[in-house]
C-alpha positions in Angstrom: -249.2 66.3 80.9 -246.0 65.9 83.0 -246.1 66.4 86.8 -244.2 69.6 86.9 -246.3 71.4 84.2 -248.7 73.0 86.6 -245.8 74.0 88.9 -244.1 75.6 86.0 -247.2 77.5 85.0 -248.3 78.4 88.5 -245.0 79.3 90.1 -241.8 78.8 88.3 -242.0 79.6 84.7 -240.4 77.6 82.0 -237.4 76.3 84.0 -237.0 72.6 83.0 -234.8 71.7 86.0 -237.6 71.5 88.5 -239.7 69.3 86.3 -236.8 66.9 85.8 -236.1 66.8 89.5 -239.8 66.0 90.4 -240.1 63.4 87.6 -237.1 61.6 88.9 -237.5 62.3 92.6 -238.3 59.6 95.2 -240.5 62.3 96.8 -244.2 61.8 96.1 -245.8 64.8 94.3 -249.3 65.6 93.3 -251.7 68.5 92.6 -255.2 67.9 93.8 -258.5 69.8 93.3 -260.9 70.2 96.2 -264.5 69.2 95.4 -267.4 70.8 97.2 -271.1 69.9 97.5 -274.0 72.2 96.8 -273.6 73.8 100.2 -269.9 74.6 99.6 -268.6 71.9 102.0 -265.5 70.0 100.9 -266.5 66.4 100.2 -263.6 64.9 98.2 -260.7 65.8 96.0 -259.5 64.8 92.6 -255.9 64.2 91.6 -255.0 66.5 88.8 -251.3 65.7 88.4 -248.8 63.2 90.0 -245.2 62.3 89.5 -243.9 58.7 89.1 -243.0 58.4 92.8 -246.6 59.0 93.7 -247.6 55.4 93.1 -244.5 54.0 95.0 -245.2 56.2 98.0 -249.0 55.6 98.2 -249.6 52.3 96.4 -252.4 54.0 94.3 -252.2 53.2 90.6 -253.4 55.6 87.8 -254.7 58.3 90.1 -254.9 61.3 87.7 -258.5 62.3 87.1 -259.8 60.0 89.8 -261.1 61.1 93.3 -259.5 60.2 96.5 -262.6 58.4 97.8 -262.8 56.3 94.6 -259.2 55.2 95.1 -259.5 54.8 98.9 -263.1 54.1 99.8 -262.5 54.4 103.6 -260.4 57.6 103.4 -260.7 59.7 106.6 -262.6 63.0 106.2 -259.7 64.7 108.1 -257.5 64.6 105.0 -260.1 66.4 102.9 -260.7 69.0 105.6 -257.0 69.7 106.0 -256.4 70.3 102.3 -259.7 72.4 102.1 -258.3 74.6 104.9 -255.0 75.1 103.1 -256.9 76.1 99.9 -259.1 78.5 101.9 -256.3 80.1 103.8 -253.8 80.1 100.8 -251.0 79.3 103.3 -248.6 76.4 103.1 -248.4 73.8 105.9 -246.1 71.0 106.9 -247.5 68.0 108.9 -247.1 64.3 109.6 -250.2 62.0 109.8 -251.4 58.5 109.3 -254.3 56.9 107.4 -255.8 53.7 108.7 -257.6 53.3 105.3 -254.3 53.3 103.5 -252.3 51.6 106.3 -249.5 54.2 106.0 -248.0 57.3 107.6 -246.9 60.3 105.6 -244.7 63.4 106.0 -246.5 66.1 103.9 -245.6 69.6 102.7 -248.9 71.1 101.3 -249.3 74.5 99.6 -251.9 76.3 97.4 -251.2 76.4 93.7 -252.8 78.2 90.7 -255.5 80.8 91.2 -257.9 80.5 94.1 -260.9 79.7 92.0 -259.5 76.4 90.9 -259.2 75.2 94.6 -256.0 73.4 93.9 -253.4 72.3 96.4 -249.9 70.9 95.7 -248.3 68.2 97.8 -244.7 66.9 98.4 -244.8 63.8 100.6 -242.9 60.8 101.8 -244.1 57.5 103.2 -242.6 57.3 106.7 -244.3 54.1 107.9 -241.1 52.2 108.2 -239.5 54.9 110.3 -242.5 55.0 112.6 -242.4 51.2 113.0 -238.7 51.3 113.8 -239.3 54.0 116.4 -242.0 51.9 118.1 -239.9 48.8 118.0 -237.0 50.7 119.6 -239.2 52.0 122.4 -240.5 48.5 123.1 -237.0 47.1 123.1 -235.7 49.8 125.4 -238.7 49.3 127.8 -238.0 45.5 128.0 -234.3 46.1 128.5 -235.0 48.6 131.3 -237.2 46.0 133.0 -234.4 43.4 133.0 -231.8 46.1 134.1 -234.1 46.9 137.1 -234.4 43.2 137.9 -230.7 42.7 138.1 -229.4 42.7 141.7 -226.4 45.0 140.9 -226.3 48.7 140.8 -226.3 49.9 137.2 -225.8 53.4 135.8 -225.3 55.1 132.4 -223.5 58.3 131.3 -223.3 60.4 128.2 -220.2 60.5 126.0 -218.9 63.6 128.0 -219.1 61.6 131.2 -222.2 63.1 132.7 -224.1 60.4 134.5 -227.8 60.6 133.5 -229.5 57.4 134.8 -229.3 55.0 137.8 -231.3 51.9 138.4 -233.5 51.4 141.5 -230.8 49.5 143.4 -228.6 52.6 143.6 -231.4 54.6 145.1 -232.3 51.8 147.5 -228.7 51.7 148.7 -228.3 55.4 149.1 -231.8 56.1 150.4 -232.1 59.2 148.1 -235.3 60.0 146.2 -235.6 59.0 142.5 -233.8 61.4 140.3 -231.8 63.1 143.0 -228.5 61.6 141.9 -228.8 63.2 138.5 -228.5 66.7 140.2 -225.1 68.3 140.1 -222.9 67.6 143.1 -225.1 64.9 144.7 -223.0 61.9 143.5 -219.8 63.3 144.9 -221.6 63.9 148.2 -222.1 60.2 148.8 -218.5 59.2 148.1 -216.0 59.0 150.9 -214.0 62.3 151.0 -210.7 60.4 150.9 -211.7 58.7 147.6 -213.2 61.6 145.8 -210.1 63.0 144.1 -208.8 59.6 142.9 -212.2 58.6 141.6 -212.5 61.8 139.6 -209.0 61.4 138.1 -209.7 57.8 137.1 -213.0 58.8 135.4 -211.3 61.7 133.6 -208.5 59.3 132.3 -211.1 56.9 130.9 -213.1 59.7 129.2 -209.9 61.0 127.6 -208.5 57.6 126.5 -211.7 55.7 125.8 -210.4 52.8 127.8 -212.5 50.7 130.2 -213.1 52.5 133.5 -212.4 50.4 136.6 -211.9 51.9 140.1 -212.6 51.2 143.7 -214.1 53.6 146.2 -216.3 53.8 149.3 -219.9 54.9 149.0 -222.2 55.9 151.8 -225.3 53.8 152.5 -228.6 55.2 153.6 -227.8 54.6 157.2 -224.5 56.5 157.0 -222.2 53.5 156.8 -219.5 53.4 154.0 -219.0 50.3 151.9 -216.3 49.6 149.3 -217.5 49.2 145.7 -215.8 48.3 142.5 -217.0 50.5 139.7 -216.5 49.3 136.1 -217.7 51.1 133.0 -217.4 50.3 129.3 -217.7 52.7 126.4 -220.4 52.0 123.8 -219.2 52.9 120.3 -220.7 53.2 116.9 -219.4 51.4 113.9 -216.9 54.3 113.3 -215.5 53.7 116.8 -216.8 57.0 118.3 -218.1 56.8 121.9 -221.8 57.1 122.1 -222.4 56.4 125.8 -220.8 54.8 128.9 -222.5 52.0 130.8 -221.3 51.0 134.2 -222.1 49.0 137.3 -221.1 49.3 141.0 -220.4 45.9 142.7 -220.4 45.7 146.5 -217.0 44.2 147.3 -217.4 44.5 151.1 -219.5 41.3 150.9 -217.4 38.4 149.8 -220.5 36.4 148.9 -221.4 38.6 146.0 -219.6 38.4 142.6 -219.1 41.3 140.3 -222.0 41.7 137.9 -221.9 43.9 134.9 -225.0 45.1 133.1 -224.9 47.4 130.1 -227.7 49.9 130.0 -228.0 51.8 126.8 -230.2 54.6 125.7 -230.7 55.2 122.0 -229.4 58.5 120.7 -232.2 60.8 120.1 -232.8 61.7 116.5 -232.6 65.2 115.5 -234.4 66.6 112.6 -232.6 69.2 110.6 -234.9 71.0 108.4 -235.7 74.7 108.8 -238.4 76.0 106.8 -237.4 78.8 104.5 -239.1 80.5 101.7 -236.0 81.4 99.6 -236.4 81.3 95.9 -239.5 79.2 95.6 -242.0 77.3 97.7 -241.2 73.8 96.5 -237.4 74.1 96.6 -237.4 75.7 100.0 -240.1 73.7 101.6 -238.5 70.3 101.3 -236.7 68.9 104.4 -234.8 66.6 102.1 -231.7 67.7 100.3 -232.4 68.5 96.6 -229.6 69.2 94.2 -228.4 69.3 90.6 -224.9 68.2 89.7 -222.8 67.6 86.6 -221.5 64.2 85.8 -218.0 65.3 86.9 -219.2 65.6 90.5 -219.6 69.3 91.0 -222.8 70.7 92.6 -224.6 73.2 90.4 -227.7 73.9 92.6 -228.6 73.0 96.1 -231.6 73.8 98.2 -231.4 75.4 101.7 -231.8 72.0 103.3 -228.1 71.3 102.4 -226.9 74.2 104.5 -229.3 73.2 107.4 -228.1 69.6 107.3 -224.3 70.0 106.6 -223.5 73.4 108.0 -221.8 74.4 104.7 -223.1 77.5 102.8 -224.3 77.1 99.3 -221.1 78.8 98.0 -218.9 76.5 100.0 -220.7 73.4 98.7 -220.3 74.6 95.1 -216.6 75.5 95.5 -215.2 72.0 95.5 -216.3 68.6 94.1 -218.8 66.9 96.3 -216.4 63.9 96.7 -214.3 66.2 98.9 -217.0 66.2 101.6 -217.4 62.4 101.6 -215.9 60.2 104.4 -212.6 58.7 103.3 -213.9 55.2 103.8 -216.9 55.9 101.5 -215.1 57.6 98.7 -214.4 54.5 96.6 -218.1 53.4 96.7 -219.3 56.9 96.0 -216.9 57.2 93.0 -218.3 54.0 91.7 -221.9 55.2 92.0 -220.9 58.5 90.2 -219.4 56.5 87.3 -222.6 54.5 87.1 -224.6 57.7 86.9 -222.3 59.0 84.2 -223.1 55.8 82.3 -226.8 56.5 82.6 -227.7 54.1 85.5 -230.0 55.6 88.2 -228.9 55.2 91.8 -231.5 54.5 94.5 -231.0 54.4 98.3 -227.3 54.7 98.0 -225.8 55.7 101.4 -222.6 57.4 102.3 -221.2 59.8 105.0 -221.0 63.5 104.3 -218.8 65.8 106.4 -220.5 68.5 108.4 -218.9 71.8 108.9 -218.2 70.9 112.6 -216.1 67.9 111.5 -218.6 65.3 112.3 -220.3 63.2 109.6 -223.9 62.7 108.5 -225.3 59.6 106.9 -227.1 60.5 103.7 -229.3 58.3 101.5 -229.2 59.3 97.8 -231.8 58.8 95.0 -230.2 60.1 91.8 -231.0 59.9 88.1 -228.9 61.2 85.1 -230.5 63.3 82.4 -228.9 65.3 79.6 -225.5 65.7 81.2 -226.9 66.5 84.6 -227.6 64.5 87.8 -230.8 65.2 89.6 -230.9 63.9 93.2 -233.0 63.9 96.3 -231.0 63.2 99.5 -232.3 62.3 102.9 -230.4 62.6 106.2 -230.7 59.2 107.8 -228.2 59.7 110.6 -230.8 59.4 113.3 -232.3 56.3 111.7 -228.8 54.7 111.5 -228.0 55.5 115.1 -231.3 54.2 116.2 -230.7 50.9 114.3 -227.2 50.7 115.7 -228.4 51.4 119.3 -231.2 48.9 118.9 -228.8 46.3 117.6 -226.3 47.1 120.4 -228.9 46.9 123.1 -230.3 43.7 121.7 -226.8 42.2 121.6 -226.1 43.3 125.2 -229.4 41.9 126.4 -228.9 38.7 124.6 -225.3 38.3 125.9 -226.5 38.6 129.5 -229.5 36.4 128.7 -227.4 33.6 127.2 -224.3 33.6 129.4 -225.5 34.3 132.9 -225.8 31.4 135.4 -228.7 33.2 137.1 -232.2 32.1 136.1 -234.0 34.8 134.1 -237.4 34.7 132.7 -240.9 36.1 132.3 -244.1 34.4 133.7 -247.7 35.3 133.6 -249.6 36.2 136.7 -251.5 32.9 136.1 -248.3 31.1 137.2 -247.2 29.9 133.8 -243.7 30.6 132.4 -243.5 32.5 129.1 -239.8 32.8 128.4 -236.7 31.4 130.1 -233.0 31.8 129.5 -230.6 28.8 128.9 -229.5 28.8 132.6 -232.8 27.0 133.4 -232.0 23.9 131.3 -228.3 23.9 132.4 -229.3 23.9 136.1 -232.4 21.8 136.1 -231.8 19.3 133.3 -235.3 19.9 131.7 -235.5 21.0 128.1 -237.0 24.5 127.4 -240.1 22.9 126.0 -240.6 20.7 129.0 -240.4 23.7 131.4 -242.6 26.0 129.4 -245.4 23.6 128.8 -246.2 23.1 132.5 -247.1 25.6 135.2 -244.3 27.0 137.4 -245.7 25.1 140.4 -244.9 21.8 138.7 -241.2 22.4 139.0 -241.3 24.0 142.5 -241.1 21.7 145.5 -244.6 21.1 146.8 -243.6 22.4 150.3 -243.1 25.8 148.7 -246.4 26.0 146.8 -248.0 28.2 149.5 -245.1 30.6 149.3 -245.4 30.7 145.5 -249.1 31.6 145.9 -248.4 34.4 148.3 -245.7 35.9 146.1 -247.9 35.8 143.0 -250.6 37.7 145.0 -248.0 40.3 145.9 -246.9 40.6 142.3 -250.5 40.9 141.1 -250.9 43.8 143.5 -248.0 45.5 141.9 -245.4 44.8 144.6 -241.8 43.9 143.9 -240.7 40.6 145.5 -237.0 40.4 146.6 -235.0 37.8 148.6 -237.6 35.1 148.3 -236.2 31.6 148.5 -237.7 28.4 147.3 -236.6 25.0 145.8 -236.8 23.9 142.2 -237.0 20.2 141.2 -234.3 18.9 138.8 -234.8 16.2 136.2 -232.7 13.8 138.3 -235.1 14.1 141.2 -233.1 16.5 143.3 -233.7 20.1 144.2 -231.9 23.4 143.9 -232.5 26.3 146.3 -233.0 29.6 144.5 -233.2 33.2 145.8 -235.5 35.3 143.6 -236.1 38.9 142.7 -239.3 39.6 140.7 -240.7 42.8 139.2 -244.4 42.9 138.1 -245.7 44.3 134.9 -249.4 44.2 135.9 -250.7 45.8 132.7 -249.2 43.0 130.7 -250.4 40.4 133.2 -246.8 39.2 133.8 -243.7 39.5 135.9 -240.0 39.4 135.2 -237.7 37.4 137.5 -234.1 36.7 138.2 -233.1 33.8 140.4 -229.7 32.9 141.9 -228.7 29.3 142.9 -227.8 29.5 146.7 -227.8 25.7 147.2 -224.1 25.3 147.9 -224.0 28.5 149.9 -226.7 27.2 152.3 -225.0 23.8 152.5 -221.8 25.5 153.5 -223.5 27.6 156.1 -225.2 24.5 157.5 -221.9 22.6 157.6 -220.3 25.5 159.5 -223.2 25.5 162.0 -222.7 21.7 162.6 -219.0 22.2 163.0 -219.6 24.9 165.6 -222.1 22.7 167.4 -219.6 19.9 167.6 -217.0 22.3 168.9 -219.4 23.4 171.6 -220.3 19.8 172.5 -216.5 19.0 172.8 -216.0 22.0 175.0 -219.0 21.2 177.2 -218.0 17.5 177.8 -214.4 18.6 178.5 -215.6 21.2 181.1 -218.0 18.7 182.6 -215.2 16.1 183.0 -212.9 18.6 184.6 -215.4 19.9 187.1 -216.9 16.6 188.0 -213.5 15.0 188.5 -212.7 17.7 191.0 -216.0 17.1 192.8 -215.8 13.3 192.7 -212.2 13.5 194.1 -213.5 15.6 197.0 -216.4 13.2 197.7 -214.3 10.0 197.2 -211.4 11.3 199.2 -213.6 12.5 202.1 -215.4 9.1 202.3 -212.1 7.3 202.2 -210.8 9.4 205.1 -214.1 8.9 207.1 -213.8 5.1 206.6 -210.1 5.2 207.7 -210.9 7.2 210.8 -213.7 4.9 211.8 -211.4 1.9 211.4 -208.8 3.7 213.6 -211.5 4.3 216.2 -211.3 8.1 215.7 -215.0 8.5 215.2 -215.0 12.1 216.5 -213.1 13.2 213.3 -215.6 11.6 210.9 -218.1 14.5 210.8 -215.8 17.0 209.1 -215.1 14.5 206.3 -218.8 13.7 205.9 -219.5 17.5 205.8 -216.8 17.9 203.1 -218.4 15.1 201.0 -221.8 16.7 201.4 -220.4 20.1 200.4 -218.9 18.6 197.2 -222.2 16.8 196.5 -224.1 20.1 196.9 -221.6 21.8 194.5 -222.2 19.0 192.0 -225.9 19.5 192.3 -225.5 23.2 191.7 -223.4 22.5 188.7 -226.0 20.1 187.2 -228.7 22.8 187.9 -226.6 25.3 185.9 -226.2 22.8 183.1 -229.9 22.1 183.0 -230.5 25.8 182.9 -228.2 26.2 179.9 -229.9 23.2 178.2 -233.4 24.6 179.1 -234.2 21.3 180.9 -234.2 22.5 184.5 -237.4 22.2 186.6 -238.9 25.6 187.0 -241.7 26.9 189.2 -243.0 29.8 187.1 -245.5 32.3 188.4 -246.4 35.9 187.5 -243.7 38.3 188.8 -243.5 42.0 189.1 -239.9 42.5 187.8 -239.6 46.0 189.1 -240.6 44.8 192.6 -238.1 41.9 192.4 -235.3 44.3 191.5 -236.2 46.7 194.3 -236.2 43.8 196.8 -232.6 42.8 195.7 -231.2 46.3 195.5 -229.5 46.2 199.0 -228.1 42.7 198.4 -226.7 43.8 195.0 -225.1 46.9 196.6 -223.4 44.8 199.3 -222.3 42.2 196.7 -220.7 44.7 194.3 -219.0 46.7 197.1 -218.8 50.4 197.9 -216.6 51.3 194.9 -219.5 50.7 192.5 -222.6 52.9 192.5 -225.9 51.0 191.8 -228.6 52.9 189.9 -232.1 51.4 189.3 -234.2 53.0 186.6 -237.7 52.5 185.2 -240.2 49.9 186.2 -243.2 52.1 186.7 -246.2 50.7 184.9 -244.3 47.6 183.6 -246.4 44.5 183.3 -245.6 41.1 184.9 -243.7 38.2 183.4 -244.3 34.5 183.9 -241.0 33.0 185.2 -239.4 31.2 188.2 -238.6 34.1 190.6 -235.6 32.2 192.2 -234.0 31.7 188.8 -234.7 35.3 187.8 -233.0 36.5 191.0 -230.0 34.2 190.4 -229.8 35.5 186.8 -229.9 39.2 187.9 -227.2 38.5 190.6 -225.0 36.8 188.1 -225.2 39.7 185.7 -224.4 42.1 188.5 -221.4 40.1 189.6 -220.1 40.0 186.0 -220.5 43.8 185.8 -218.6 44.1 189.1 -215.7 42.0 187.8 -215.5 44.1 184.7 -215.0 47.3 186.9 -212.1 46.4 189.2 -211.5 50.2 189.8 -215.1 50.9 190.5 -217.7 52.7 188.4 -221.4 52.9 187.9 -223.8 49.9 187.5 -227.2 50.6 186.0 -230.2 48.3 186.3 -233.2 49.1 184.1 -236.7 47.6 183.7 -238.9 48.6 180.8 -241.5 47.4 178.4 -240.6 46.8 174.8 -243.0 46.2 171.9 -241.2 44.0 169.5 -242.1 44.4 165.8 -241.8 41.7 163.2 -238.2 42.5 162.2 -236.8 42.9 165.8 -238.7 39.8 167.0 -237.3 37.8 164.1 -233.8 38.9 164.9 -234.2 37.9 168.5 -236.0 34.6 167.6 -239.1 35.7 169.6 -242.8 36.2 168.9 -243.8 39.8 168.1 -245.6 41.7 170.8 -245.1 43.2 174.3 -242.1 42.1 176.3 -240.3 43.2 179.5 -236.6 43.9 179.4 -234.4 43.7 182.5 -231.0 45.2 181.7 -227.7 45.4 183.6 -225.1 47.9 182.2 -221.6 48.6 183.4 -218.8 51.0 182.5 -216.1 48.3 182.5 -213.6 46.8 180.1 -216.1 45.6 177.6 -215.7 42.6 175.3 -213.9 42.2 172.0 -216.2 40.9 169.1 -214.7 37.4 169.3 -215.2 37.2 173.0 -218.8 38.5 172.7 -219.6 35.9 170.1 -218.7 33.1 172.6 -219.9 34.7 175.8 -222.8 32.3 176.3 -220.9 29.1 175.5 -220.7 26.7 178.5 -217.4 26.7 180.4 -216.1 29.7 178.3 -214.5 32.3 180.5 -211.9 35.0 180.3 -211.3 35.0 184.1 -208.2 33.4 185.6 -208.1 29.7 186.3 -210.0 28.9 189.5 -212.1 32.1 189.3 -215.6 31.2 188.0 -216.9 28.1 186.1 -217.8 29.8 182.8 -221.5 28.7 183.3 -223.0 32.0 184.5 -224.1 33.5 181.2 -224.9 30.1 179.7 -227.2 29.4 182.7 -228.9 32.8 182.2 -229.3 32.1 178.5 -230.9 28.6 179.2 -233.2 30.1 181.8 -234.3 32.9 179.4 -234.9 30.5 176.5 -236.8 28.0 178.7 -239.0 30.9 179.9 -239.8 31.9 176.4 -237.4 34.9 176.2 -233.9 35.8 175.0 -230.6 37.3 176.2 -229.3 40.3 174.3 -225.7 41.5 174.9 -224.1 44.7 173.6 -220.5 45.5 174.4 -217.8 48.0 173.3 -214.2 47.4 174.3 -213.1 50.1 176.8 -216.6 51.5 177.2 -218.6 48.7 178.9 -221.3 46.1 178.4 -225.1 45.9 178.6 -226.8 42.6 179.1 -230.6 42.3 178.8 -233.1 39.6 179.7 -236.1 40.0 177.3 -239.1 38.0 178.6 -242.7 38.0 177.2 -245.1 40.2 179.2 -247.7 38.1 181.0 -251.4 39.0 181.0 -252.1 37.5 184.4 -252.0 39.1 187.8 -248.9 39.0 190.1 -249.1 36.1 192.6 -248.3 36.5 196.3 -245.2 34.6 197.4 -246.0 31.4 199.4 -244.5 31.2 202.8 -241.3 29.1 203.2 -241.6 25.9 205.3 -238.2 26.5 206.8 -236.7 23.8 208.9 -239.8 22.4 210.5 -239.7 18.7 211.4 -241.2 16.3 208.9 -244.6 15.0 209.8 -245.1 11.5 211.2 -246.6 9.0 208.7 -248.1 6.3 210.8 -250.9 4.4 209.1 -250.1 5.6 205.6 -248.7 3.6 202.7 -246.3 5.0 200.1 -245.3 3.2 196.8 -241.8 4.1 195.6 -241.1 3.5 191.9 -237.5 4.0 190.7 -235.2 2.0 188.5 -232.1 3.0 190.5 -231.9 0.6 193.6 -229.8 3.1 195.7 -232.2 5.9 195.3 -235.1 3.5 196.0 -233.4 2.2 199.1 -232.7 5.7 200.5 -236.3 6.9 199.9 -237.8 3.8 201.5 -235.5 4.2 204.6 -236.6 7.8 205.0 -240.3 6.8 204.7 -239.9 4.0 207.3 -238.0 6.3 209.7 -241.0 8.7 209.5 -243.4 5.8 210.2 -244.8 5.2 206.7 -245.4 1.8 205.3 -243.2 1.7 202.1 -243.6 -0.5 199.0 -241.0 -0.7 196.2 -241.2 -1.2 192.4 -238.5 -0.9 189.8 -240.7 -0.1 186.7 -244.2 0.7 185.6 -245.6 -2.8 185.2 -244.4 -4.0 188.6 -245.8 -0.8 190.2 -249.3 -1.3 188.7 -249.2 -4.9 189.8 -248.5 -3.8 193.4 -251.4 -1.3 193.2 -253.8 -4.0 192.0 -252.8 -6.6 194.5 -251.4 -4.8 197.5 -252.9 -2.7 200.4 -254.5 0.7 199.6 -251.8 3.3 198.5 -251.9 6.8 199.9 -249.0 8.3 197.8 -247.2 7.3 194.7 -243.6 8.5 194.4 -242.3 7.7 190.9 -239.2 8.6 188.8 -240.3 10.2 185.5 -237.8 8.3 183.4 -238.6 4.5 183.8 -237.7 1.5 181.7 -239.8 -1.3 180.2 -242.3 0.8 178.1 -243.9 3.2 180.6 -242.7 6.5 181.9 -243.6 8.0 185.3 -246.5 10.1 183.9 -248.1 7.0 182.3 -247.7 5.0 185.5 -249.4 7.9 187.5 -252.3 8.1 185.0 -252.8 4.3 185.1 -252.6 4.3 188.9 -255.3 7.0 189.1 -257.5 4.8 186.9 -257.2 2.1 189.5 -257.1 4.4 192.6 -258.9 7.7 191.7 -257.6 10.7 193.7 -254.3 9.0 194.4 -251.6 11.7 195.2 -248.4 11.6 193.1 -244.9 13.0 193.7 -242.7 12.9 190.6 -239.0 12.6 191.0 -236.8 13.7 188.1 -233.2 14.7 187.3 -234.4 17.2 184.6 -237.6 18.6 183.2 -239.2 16.3 180.7 -241.7 18.9 179.5 -243.6 16.6 177.2 -244.0 13.9 179.9 -245.1 16.4 182.6 -247.5 18.1 180.2 -245.3 21.2 180.0 -245.6 21.9 183.7 -249.5 21.7 183.8 -250.0 19.0 186.5 -253.3 17.8 187.8 -254.4 18.6 191.4 -252.7 16.3 193.9 -249.5 16.1 191.8 -246.1 17.7 192.5 -242.5 17.5 191.3 -239.2 17.3 193.2 -235.8 17.4 191.4 -232.7 15.2 192.0 -230.5 15.4 193.9 -232.7 16.3 197.0 -232.2 16.7 200.7 -233.8 13.7 202.5 -235.2 15.9 205.2 -236.7 18.2 202.6 -238.1 15.1 200.9 -239.9 14.1 204.1 -241.5 17.5 204.5 -242.6 17.4 200.8 -244.2 14.0 201.3 -246.1 15.2 204.5 -247.3 18.3 202.7 -248.8 16.6 199.7 -250.5 13.9 201.9 -252.0 16.7 204.1 -253.4 18.4 201.0 -250.9 21.3 200.9 -248.3 22.4 198.3 -245.4 20.0 198.0 
């Protein structure tokens, strides 16, 4: 019995055309009989009739008369229950479902046939496993492509063919600060463009949409902090094989930053398939129920009968389809192949899976797949709309080509690694950059090609990725095959559920080398300026000293001794100015000798307020703010006073017409980011700020403000060391100087010092000008490699009644201690020749003479030698140059057990 027989008897009568169609259709057809057990429960079904396509669609051979469970032993009970329900309700049903036992997915139209007592159900079905697999593959490919698009450092966006932007990557939202999805709302995008650029940007976009040409335009876009930056937007149309625009893919490149190159990334979304099949019940159940296009045509190419799916798919009415030969609806490019297939049908050759494009009533084209057989002067055909499948395949191929193009051609390192630290996939840039082959890189852990010094950083980043955190801006070094390293900046996005992360790395080796070369050049420029300034100032001072001494000698030779004092006083004044200059230089270099103690900064400012007001003059109003409850700092109070006075004098000079000078003291809690910017440790700090309303500084002047000898004042007014001295003092005290300035509005300079946990110390009384104590009966050993200094110190000691011994280095000093009389005091220079410094001499001397008192003499603060200022009891420091009278008082004080 042929497959359509039951249908003819049950529904359609003796019309041969339906039988011929089903026998030659690629659509699977069968009639099955529901089998029940003794309790009336459906337990299986038997195949009563099938068409030839049944075996091709199911893979089941000779099914007629056999039960489903016999053909498919593991068949799911759900299939039996579904068909039993249709038999019981006598209502047709369309569904799509899969069978694990058969390893296939089916699209099924099921309907009751014959009388109810026979419990028979008719099926029209298609195997859709391939389509389901293609859809799954497309989703996987899109997900992978989206991950790589998110990993790219550039801003990427996509728009529909009509120009409506419907997707932005995370970089766009990170830049704008808007929540995810906000930019897809109407009017939001135009709101972040600069008002002056909005009209031109819209016109340029409209021109590209109209012409289909590449979109390229520059505009300013607002950042999350309100600042506008220039961007270059570039978008390309994505076309199908016919040249029609499917989508636009674009990127925004920040062209404000010269270090970044334009990066383009295509982001495609596959067109969504649309099923066109509207169930109808015209004429008969089988003809109307199929979602495929069923037709009967003559061999001359005229449609004789079409089912309703033709109208649903093409938009043409049945009368319009029959009114002209079907070749009139075919795309011009497909007509030759279609005519050849028609000739083959007329010659008796069946056509399977022949595809062409059929014109829709709206002017677009649909891809149709034909299965047609000739019989008795007629052509019987089943036709499927495969437009969505074709678009999916084209979109998948296009997205794969775009991804592969970026993957293959970029100079950035791209790859995927497991959270176990082993690389899984890498792009060719790895081998080009590092020299290793792909196999050599993949067969070893990532740590094997990372510089060992960066292994701890790698471990921390893998921990962050394992926790689901994105890592951006991480920098490490990769080893090359030749033994060198390349410095790479990474962005990595985790895919925790897959146990992996995707990464993109950019080579910044040359960029960092260029930055380092620039820093070295700037250092050399500063050193040149420093030495030039030193030579200029010291030549002036030496001229004053030398000239005064020459004049004094001349007057003595002339017998005019009464005039000598003023020349000696002039020489001493020049020497004092030279000493002050060296102290400023030492402050800048952070090598000056400090006497730090806990200071109440607010009290120090209050004590200087009157002096500051007298210094700046009556035209400037001094305001002091804050200070209540501010903790102490550990610093040299004299140097802090000098720094404050210098800042106030600078503020006064910036306001020649008068104004307001504000001094503020406050506590600041520095977080990680702010502390890193200031090169300080995070935590509580005290800020002492001086602000004026003066002329302010231009950016180029502000950048050089703390360079030694740099000044904008006229020649002869100031040395250019004020701010550099303040900077050196602040850094030596563990703090920083922060300057903000706006031309025409004023400047604010702040000393930021760490808050000290100790208590404020009372200020020791000043010894004043008391006469130095007599030293009769006491012996002092003087150790200095400079004979002139040694001679002067010895003469001072002898005038005060001390017995003085001399040594030029450490070994000779220790020899004197071992062999000579008992020593009461050791005076030693810190920097000595012949293998021992002053601290080593003092420690060795105390081994020989426990409790020996020591006075260190130094021209700068050798922190390491002096144990960073932590001296043992009975030790003190005096800095060169020193007043000889003051030296005598210091010696007496330390020998008497007081502070020196």
